[in-house]
Structures are given as C-alpha cells and as structure tokens.
N, C-alpha and C positions, 0 to 999 in steps of 0.2 A: 494433559493439563500442565501448566507451568507452575512450579512449586518453589517456594522459599523455605529453606530449612533454617530454623532458629536453633543454633547450637552446632558444635563441631566435634563433640566427644564420642564416646563409645556407642550410645544408642543412635545418635545422628548418623554415624557411619553404617550401622546395621540398616537403618531406614534407606539410606542412599544406595547401598548395595542391592537392596530389594527392588527399589524403584528403577534402577538402571540395568537390572539383570535381564538377559534374554530378550532384548529388543522391546522393552516396555515402551508404551506410547506416552506415559506420564513421565515427566522429567524434571529434575531439580535444575533451576537456572540461577538461583541465588542462595548464598549461605551467609548467615550472620553469626559472628563470634565476638566475644568481648576481647579476644586476643587476636591482634592483626596477623601474627605469624600462623596461628591455627586456621584463621579464615583463608589465608593464601594457600596453605597446604591442602586444606579440604577442597578448595576450588580447583587446584591443580590435579589432585588425585581423581576427581570425578569430572573433569573437563567442563567446569561451570564458567559461564561468561561473566558472572558478577559475584562480588563478595563485599561485605561491609561490616564495620564495627558499630554501626548505628542500627538499632532494632527498628526504629521508626522508618528509616529510609529503606531498609530491606523489605519491610511489609508494604510500603507504599509504592515500591518500584512498579513501573508501568507494565512490565512483562509478567509480573506475579499475579496468579489467579487464586492460588490456595497457599495458606501458610501452615507449615508443619512445625509444631512446638516440640523441640527435643532439648529442653532446658532444665536446669535444676528446679525442684518443686517451688521454691520461693519466688521464681520469676514467671510462673505460669500466668498469674492474674494480670500482671502488667502487659504481657504479650497479648492476651485475649482482649484487653481494653484497647490496645492499639489496632488490633484487627477489626474490632467493632467500629472504631472511628473511621477506619479506612474502608469499611464495608467489604472486607476480604474474608472468604470462607476460611475456617480454621479447623485443624485437626490436632489434637493434643495428646501427648504421651501420658501414661499413667503415673501416679494417681492424678486425677484432675486438679485437686487442691490439697492443701495440708490439713484442712478441716472442712466440715460440711458448710459452714458459713462462707468460707472462701470459695468453695465450689459453687455454692448457690449464687454468689455474686457473678461468677463467670458464666453460669447458665443464663442468668438474667441479661447480661451484656449481649450474649449471642442472640437470644430470642428478641430482645428489644431492637437490635440492629437488623434483624431479619436475615441473618447470615447462617450458613451451615456450620454446625458444631459436631464434630466426630470425636469419639473417645477411643484412643488407640490402645485397646486391651487385646494385645496380640494372642494371648493364650486362649482366648475365646474364638480364635480363628484357626487353630491347628487342625490339620487333616483328621486326626483321631477325634478331636473334640467335635468337629462339624459332623462327622459320621455318627458319633454317639448321640448328638442332638437329633439327628434324623430318626434314630431308633426311639428316643424318648418321646418325640412328638407323634410318632406313629403308634405309640402305646405299647411298645414291646416290653417295657419294664413295668407297665401299669402306673399306678400313682406313686410318685417319688416320695419316699419317706425320710431318707437320710442320704446326705452326700458328704464326701470327705475329699478335701483338696490339700495337697502338701507341696510346698516349695521350700527347699532347704539348700544352702550352699555356704561356702566359707566367708561370705561377706561381699558387699558391693565394691566397685572398682574406683569410685571417685571420692574425694575428701568430703564433699558437701553432704553425701548420704549419711555420714557419721556425725554430722552437726544437727542436733535436734531442732534448732531454730530454723535452719534452712530446709530441712527435709520434712519436718512435721512429726517425726518419730523415728522408730527404728525398724525392726523387721516387720512389724504390723503394717505400717504405712507403705513400706517398700514392697513386700511380698503378699501381705494379706489382701491387698486390692485385687490381685489376680485370683486368689482362692475364693474370695467372697463373690466375685462376679461370675466365676465358673459355677458356683453353687446356685446363684440366682437364676442363671440360665436353665440349669437342670430342674430346679424346683418350680420355676415359673416367675417371670419378672412381674406379673400382675398380682402375685401373692405377696402381701405386705410382710416385711421383716419386723418383728415385734421387739425382741430383746436379745441381749448378748451376755454370756458368761465367759470370762477370759482369764487365763493365767499367763503371766509374762514375767520375765526376769532378765537381768543382765548378768550372764553366766561367765563370759569369757573376755569380752573386750572392755577396755577402760573408757566407756562412753556413758552419757547421761540417759540414753534411750535403751529400750529393750533389745536384746539380740536373739531372743527365743520366746515363742508364744504359742499357745494352743487355745482355741476358742470355739464356742458353740453359739450359733445364731438360730434363734427360734422364729419360725414363720407362722402366719395366722392360721394356716391349715394344719398345723402340728408338725410339719416337716422340720428337720434339723440340718443345718449346714455346718459342718465342722471344718476348721482350718488349722493347719499345722505349719508354722513358719519359723525359719531359723537362719541366723548368720553364723551358726556354730558347727554346722555339718561339714565334715571333712570327706573329700573324695570327689568333688565336682558339684554339679547341680542336679538335684533330685526333684523331678516333677512327676507327681502321681495324682490320679483322681479316681474316686469310686462313687458309684451310684447304686443305691439299694431301693428297689420298688416292690410293689405288691406282686408283680408278675415276673420280675427278673432283676439281674445285677449286671453292672458294667465295671470293669477294671481297666484303667489306662496307665501306661507308663510312657510318658512323652519325652523323657530325656534321661541321660545317664546310662540306663540299660535298655537299649532299643534294638538289640540284635546285631550291632556292629561292634565287634571287639577285636583288638589286635595287641600283640606283644612286640616290644622293641627294646633293644639294649641302649638305644640312643645314639648309636654310631653315626647315623645319618645327620645328626645335628638337631637342634631344638626347632620345633615347629608348632604352630597353633593347632590345638586338638579340638576344642569346643569351649563354649563359654563357661567360665569358672573352673575349668580343668586345672588340677593342681600339680600335674606331673607330665613330663614328656617321655618318660621311660617306664618300663614294666608293662603291665596290662593297662591298656587305654580303651576309652569308649568314644571314638570319633562319631561325628554325625555327618551323614551323607550330604545333605543340603540343609544347613543349620537354619537359615532364614525361613525356608519352607516348613521345616519341622516345628518352628516356633510361631508359625502362622502369619508372618509378615505379608507375603504375596496375596493371600486370601483377604487379609485385612485391608490392604490398600485397594484391591479390586472392588471390595464392597464400598469403601469410602468414596472413591471417585465415580463409581457407577451410580451411587446414591445422589451425588451432586448433579450428575448429568440427567438423571431420571426424576429429579425433584422429589425424592423420598427420604425418609430417615434411614440411617445405616443401622446395622445390627446393634452397634454400641454407640450411644449418644452422650452428649454432655449431661443429660438427665440421669443416665445410668451412672456416670461418674459421680454425680451428686449423691445418689442413693448409697453408693459404695462408701463414700466419705462419711456419711451419716452412720453407717454400720461400724466403721472403723473408729469413729469418735466414741461410740458406746463401748467398743472393745477396750480402748485405751483407758476409759474411765473404770470399767469393770476390773481391769488388771490392778487398779489401785484400791478400789473399795472391796473387792472380793465378793461382789454381789451381782445378781442379774440386773443389768442396767437397761432401761428402755431406750429404744432407738428413736431419736427425735427427727421426724420428717415434717418440715413446715409445708412441703409441697408433695403430696402423694397422689399419683396419677393411675394407680392400679385399682384392683377390686377393693371394695370396703371390707373391713374385717368380718363383719357380721353376715357377709354373703357366702361364706365358706363353711360347709358342713362336712363332717366325716361320713363316709359311706361304708357300710359293712357288706361283706360278700354274702349274698343270699343263696341258699341251697335249694329251697323250695318255699312254698307259702308258709310252712310251719317252722322251718329252721334256718338259722344262719350257718354258714360253713366256716368252722375255725381252721380245720386242717384236713388234708387228704394225703395218705401215703401208702406206698406199696410195701408190705412186710416181706421179710426174707423168704417166707414160704409161698409168696405170690398172692396172698390175700390182700384185699384193699380195705384199709381202715379209714373211717370218717369220724372226725370229732365235730359234733354239732351243738348248737345252742338254741333252745327254744325261743321263738320270737315273743311269745306271750308270758311263759312262766320263768324264762331265764335259766332253766336247767341245762346243764352240759351233759351230753350223752355220747356214746360211741356206737357206731354200727360197723360190722365187718362183713364184707362180701367175700365168700370163700372162692378160691381159684378152682375152676372146673378140672 
C-alpha cells in the first residue's frame, strides 16, 4: 500500500525504517512536515517521490492510500478530520487523543466516514507480548487476576512532550497509554474498566505535568491492572510486564536487559545504542533489531492486512478511546487522591453485571483453597465447605 507519513521526527523515522526494511511491499510515498527542510531531508533519506508542508495536500495526494499520523498529540484530531474528509484510511500513533473527549471525536469521524482506523500501540505487538497473549488465551495462566506494566526512561526526545497543553499531560499520557493497553489485552478487552487510583508527582523536571506516576485500574471482574511510568528513571528505557493468574505467571523484560550486553571504552567513537540510552561507554545494552523488538513490523503487518481483509486490527481507534478514558480518570485521581470512576460514554464490551467470580471446586462438598507438597512428601489440602463455610485441612501421607 502507498502511505503518507504525517511528521518527520523521531517516531516517523522509526515507522519509515520498519516499513522500508527487508523488501516490504508497503511503502511510504509522501511525507508531510511543518518544516520544509525536514520534509526534504526525510524524503531524501527514504527515497520518497513526494513531500509537502501542506497536511491537506499530503493526505489528498492521488497516490496515497493510507495516512500514518506521526505528529505531536495536539495535531492528531485535525489530521483525522482531514483523512475523514478525503476518505483515506488512517492509522495513528499513540495516544489517540489528549483526552477521552478528543479521542471520541476522532473515533466518530472515522466511523462516520466509513474509513479504517488503526491505533498504533506498538508494545502490544512485540514478539514477547504476542507469545504471552497466546498463552493467556489458551488458558495457561488461568483467570488473570493482576497485571503490572512498567515503562520508565529519562524523558522524551521532543519539546512538545514537555508542554502539557500540546501533549495532554506528562508521563501518564506518554507512557501510561502503553501500560494500560497491555493490561487490557491480558485481562480482556471485553472486561469493563471501572475505576482508577493513581499517585503522581513532578519530582525532577521543571514542568507543569507529572514526571512519575503509579496507578491501579480496577476491572469489572475484580482484576487489577497496575501501571508504573516515569520520566525520572536513569540508565535507558525499562520495559517490563507481569501477569498473575489463577494457574500461572508471566514475566516479560522487553527492553534494557534483554540478554545483549557489551562493554566499551568508547575508543571506536560515539554510536547509537538503543532508544533512550544515556551512554555510549561502559556497560551497554544494545538491541539486535530495535524496531522488531518494539513490535513495529508485526503492528504494520496487522494494520495493512486488516485493511486488505476488511477486518478490524488488533488495536483500533475504539481501543485508543478506552485508553484515553482510563488515563483521564488516572489524572483526576492523582489530584483528588481518590478512586475515580472511568467515564465511558460508549462501552462495547460485556455489561458489568454479566461477570461473576468463580471458585475452584474440589468436589461436591468442598471448594479447594490450596494444595501443596510438604517437605516430607505429604500432600496437604486446604478446603472450605460449600454449605457450612468451615475451613479444614486434609493431609495425604507419602507412601
């Protein structure tokens, strides 16, 4: 497919690298930038036939089939509006909007225009995440009770991120969108997020937004999604996820410490190591194929295949809207210090009252609380009576 990229900065280059790597059939043919020099440089670097400083002309260009938004947050809605008017399919970087209301307007524009809307949440497409999701869907970890997602680094690369009006917030809007959507996938997107408790503070940087936050998202089935986000972490970019279920546990380390470590005195000169790396000497943690490890190829394959097949992608504009609604509640909770309800004007999953807790049955008489093997080989069972509620233990002695 022929693609127009809106934006010529850091993330736009990541996207272009992914799309043009290893003889991909989808190609960028147009780039829009507000700066003519940046537009020319981007077009030259990736061999593009067209570039423009007019967003409307870039979107409406006759060769363009799909528009990829890689712009600062405050420009997303206008770009989506122009795509809707031009009837061009659109895929948008995270977060979808600065607020749920903004994201909902973008969702409505896409659906009313009858065009494809894909949400570019790359960390939900990493190889480790996709493999983990297969295990969760297969039931390997049982019912998911708790998830934890962490993204921390020294701070973003462009000035607009640090401007609350342009970005919509600080670390919560920038990084929390990843963490929240990772948890939604593990817990189940059809399970309604109910409320959020969040702590946030501005600990290091002289900005109006938060640079560090920790939050809990409660879901209708009782599951908890925990996020930890920070622009104050030193040493690179730390991406980790955990899943705890009734039958198993998953731990993921997607970046920073991934099994590739090297030491250098720096004699060979400075070189790019990995995103958010803070040093080019000493012990370093390079990434073999950064775009692949961050999920970009799988993400774009899903997006363009979905367009061709006439189906929804794994991550949609609706998902982006739900994420924004959760983050709205988190930002409010950080101020009120209370559990804040998540306001979803448009909920498309299971109704809250359709979800019930299920206890593990041992037999007709008892629920099973716990089973364990003791040091001497005996097996101990902790049981609860279904009728009288009494808790007892039974021990089966080793032969």
